[in-house]
Residue frames relative to the residue before (quaternion, step in Angstrom):
aa qw qx qy qz dx dy dz
M 1.0000 0.0000 0.0000 0.0000 0.00 0.00 0.00
D 0.1075 -0.7725 0.6243 0.0430 3.54 -1.04 0.86
I 0.2247 -0.7188 0.6279 0.1965 3.54 -1.26 0.34
I 0.0172 -0.7957 0.6029 -0.0561 3.54 -0.60 1.22
D 0.8356 -0.0701 -0.0085 0.5448 3.57 -0.69 1.13
G 0.7251 -0.4504 0.2373 0.4637 3.57 0.98 0.87
N 0.6340 0.5179 -0.3333 0.4676 3.60 1.26 0.00
V 0.4204 -0.6796 0.5404 0.2635 3.56 -1.04 0.80
I 0.0369 -0.7869 0.6153 -0.0271 3.54 -0.78 1.09
T 0.1403 -0.7863 0.5967 0.0777 3.59 -0.73 1.03
G 0.7367 -0.4425 0.2909 0.4205 3.55 -1.28 0.21
L 0.6908 0.4656 -0.2915 0.4701 3.59 1.08 -0.54
D 0.5759 0.6405 -0.3646 0.3538 3.59 1.23 -0.21
Y 0.8040 0.1087 -0.0614 0.5814 3.55 1.14 -0.47
F 0.3717 -0.7176 0.5509 0.2083 3.55 -1.20 0.57
D 0.0753 -0.7997 0.5956 -0.0074 3.58 -0.62 1.15
I 0.3191 -0.7940 0.4881 0.1719 3.57 -0.26 1.27
S 0.5609 0.6179 -0.3955 0.3836 3.62 1.15 -0.40
N 0.6570 0.5035 -0.3091 0.4683 3.61 1.21 -0.41
C 0.5838 0.5946 -0.3625 0.4175 3.59 1.27 -0.13
K 0.3306 -0.7035 0.5908 0.2163 3.53 -1.28 0.46
Q 0.2811 -0.7553 0.5650 0.1771 3.55 -1.04 0.72
H 0.0022 0.7815 -0.6217 0.0528 3.57 -0.80 1.10
D 0.8462 -0.0971 0.0426 0.5221 3.58 -0.72 1.11
R 0.6963 -0.4985 0.2527 0.4504 3.58 0.90 1.02
Q 0.6061 0.4983 -0.3821 0.4881 3.61 1.16 0.41
I 0.3490 -0.7154 0.5618 0.2251 3.55 -1.04 0.75
V 0.1559 -0.7815 0.6017 0.0541 3.54 -0.84 1.05
M 0.1870 -0.7811 0.5885 0.0929 3.57 -0.78 1.05
N 0.4603 -0.6397 0.5101 0.3446 3.56 -1.14 0.44
I 0.7277 -0.4849 0.2769 0.3982 3.57 -1.27 0.35
S 0.6866 0.4871 -0.3016 0.4477 3.62 1.10 -0.53
E 0.6568 0.4636 -0.3193 0.5018 3.60 1.25 -0.08
R 0.0790 -0.8061 0.5864 0.0134 3.54 -0.98 0.85
P 0.5130 -0.6244 0.4804 0.3408 3.57 -1.11 0.60
P 0.7014 -0.4444 0.3247 0.4529 3.61 -1.23 0.18
M 0.6021 -0.5940 0.4087 0.3428 3.57 -1.20 0.62
P 0.2866 -0.7284 0.5890 0.2011 3.58 -0.91 0.86
G 0.7615 0.3919 -0.2677 0.4414 3.56 -1.12 0.57
P 0.6507 -0.5511 0.3707 0.3682 3.55 -1.31 0.23
E 0.5667 -0.5697 0.4725 0.3620 3.54 -1.33 0.27
A 0.3758 -0.7331 0.5288 0.2040 3.57 -0.95 0.91
A 0.2461 -0.7028 0.6357 0.2036 3.54 -1.34 0.28
L 0.0871 -0.8215 0.5636 -0.0038 3.57 -0.78 1.06
D 0.2746 -0.6759 0.6498 0.2134 3.50 -1.38 0.40
Y 0.2294 -0.8161 0.5212 0.0979 3.57 -0.39 1.28
G 0.0774 -0.7975 0.5984 0.0068 3.55 -0.76 1.11
H 0.6707 -0.4659 0.3781 0.4361 3.56 -1.32 -0.13
G 0.8535 0.0145 -0.0597 0.5174 3.57 -0.39 1.28
E 0.7842 0.1585 -0.1189 0.5881 3.59 1.23 0.08
F 0.1729 -0.7612 0.6081 0.1442 3.55 -1.28 0.25
R 0.2980 -0.7359 0.5853 0.1645 3.53 -1.25 0.57
V 0.3907 -0.7139 0.5328 0.2320 3.56 -0.90 0.93
V 0.2158 -0.7777 0.5842 0.0857 3.56 -0.68 1.19
R 0.7678 0.0395 -0.0067 0.6394 3.56 1.05 -0.87
P 0.4298 -0.7279 0.4670 0.2594 3.63 -0.54 1.13
G 0.2100 0.7545 -0.6040 0.1477 3.51 -1.17 0.70
A 0.6106 -0.5912 0.4056 0.3364 3.56 -1.32 0.12
F 0.8191 0.0560 0.0303 0.5701 3.59 1.13 -0.60
V 0.2332 -0.6914 0.6480 0.2185 3.52 -1.44 0.04
R 0.4271 -0.6958 0.5099 0.2710 3.60 -1.24 0.24
C 0.5147 -0.6156 0.5045 0.3188 3.53 -1.14 0.74
A 0.4672 -0.7013 0.4737 0.2561 3.57 -0.87 1.00
V 0.6913 0.4685 -0.2725 0.4779 3.60 1.17 -0.50
T 0.8128 0.2771 -0.1161 0.4990 3.59 0.74 -1.07
G 0.4044 -0.7040 0.4854 0.3244 3.57 1.14 -0.57
A 0.4418 0.7073 -0.4448 0.3266 3.58 1.30 0.03
P 0.4619 -0.6611 0.5039 0.3092 3.60 -1.02 0.69
I 0.1240 -0.7678 0.6267 0.0494 3.56 -1.11 0.80
R 0.3917 -0.7027 0.5415 0.2441 3.57 -0.68 1.07
L 0.5702 -0.6176 0.4135 0.3501 3.60 -0.99 0.80
D 0.6777 0.4862 -0.3098 0.4564 3.61 0.97 -0.71
E 0.7012 0.4196 -0.2665 0.5111 3.61 1.27 -0.16
L 0.4572 0.6962 -0.4400 0.3356 3.60 1.28 0.01
R 0.0084 0.8275 -0.5577 0.0651 3.58 -0.59 1.19
Y 0.7843 0.2845 -0.1231 0.5374 3.59 1.14 -0.59
W 0.2214 0.7556 -0.5958 0.1582 3.56 -0.90 1.01
S 0.3739 -0.6952 0.5663 0.2370 3.53 -1.35 0.27
V 0.3827 -0.7073 0.5499 0.2255 3.55 -0.83 1.01
D 0.6635 0.5243 -0.3026 0.4396 3.61 0.95 -0.91
W 0.7805 0.3266 -0.1658 0.5067 3.58 0.85 -0.97
Q 0.2956 -0.7780 0.4986 0.2421 3.60 1.29 -0.23
E 0.4722 0.6447 -0.4401 0.4096 3.54 0.87 1.13
A 0.3238 -0.7172 0.5839 0.1995 3.54 -1.23 0.59
Y 0.1424 -0.7791 0.6064 0.0707 3.56 -1.22 0.60
V 0.4913 -0.6969 0.4541 0.2585 3.54 -1.02 0.86
S 0.8174 0.0287 0.0346 0.5744 3.63 1.08 -0.61
P 0.6465 -0.4927 0.3926 0.4303 3.59 -1.27 0.19
E 0.6105 0.5509 -0.3538 0.4458 3.61 1.10 -0.63
A 0.6351 0.5177 -0.3253 0.4720 3.58 1.05 -0.73
V 0.6111 0.5380 -0.3421 0.4691 3.59 1.07 -0.73
Q 0.6699 0.5028 -0.2973 0.4583 3.58 0.88 -0.95
L 0.6425 0.5157 -0.3219 0.4666 3.57 0.97 -0.80
R 0.6383 0.5169 -0.3176 0.4738 3.60 0.99 -0.83
L 0.6662 0.4963 -0.3057 0.4651 3.61 0.91 -0.87
R 0.6375 0.5176 -0.3252 0.4689 3.60 1.01 -0.76
R 0.6546 0.5163 -0.3089 0.4578 3.58 0.95 -0.84
A 0.7027 0.4401 -0.2497 0.5001 3.57 1.15 -0.68
G 0.4925 -0.6860 0.4107 0.3438 3.57 1.30 -0.04
R 0.5352 0.6432 -0.3897 0.3848 3.57 1.20 0.50
A 0.7038 0.4362 -0.2775 0.4872 3.61 1.21 -0.06
């Protein structure tokens, strides 16, 4: 995890080509790195323990880092603020910014 300009950035938040290996003119990524999200951004209604898709899409963005989060990997959100978060660290940063932590 890195903190860049006050934002929590995890390994899945950005793609760094310097960590890739080149084999036969193809770039090979390790399992923790993913290419950019295909498809449009989704709109969700965040509930207690579940969310409802309002507008279909492939991902949502973290309210703290702006990082895309695949819907099947979404684990952290706020019902009160109706926001998604990429990690527990992003949640803590959001709470600190709001004066709740």
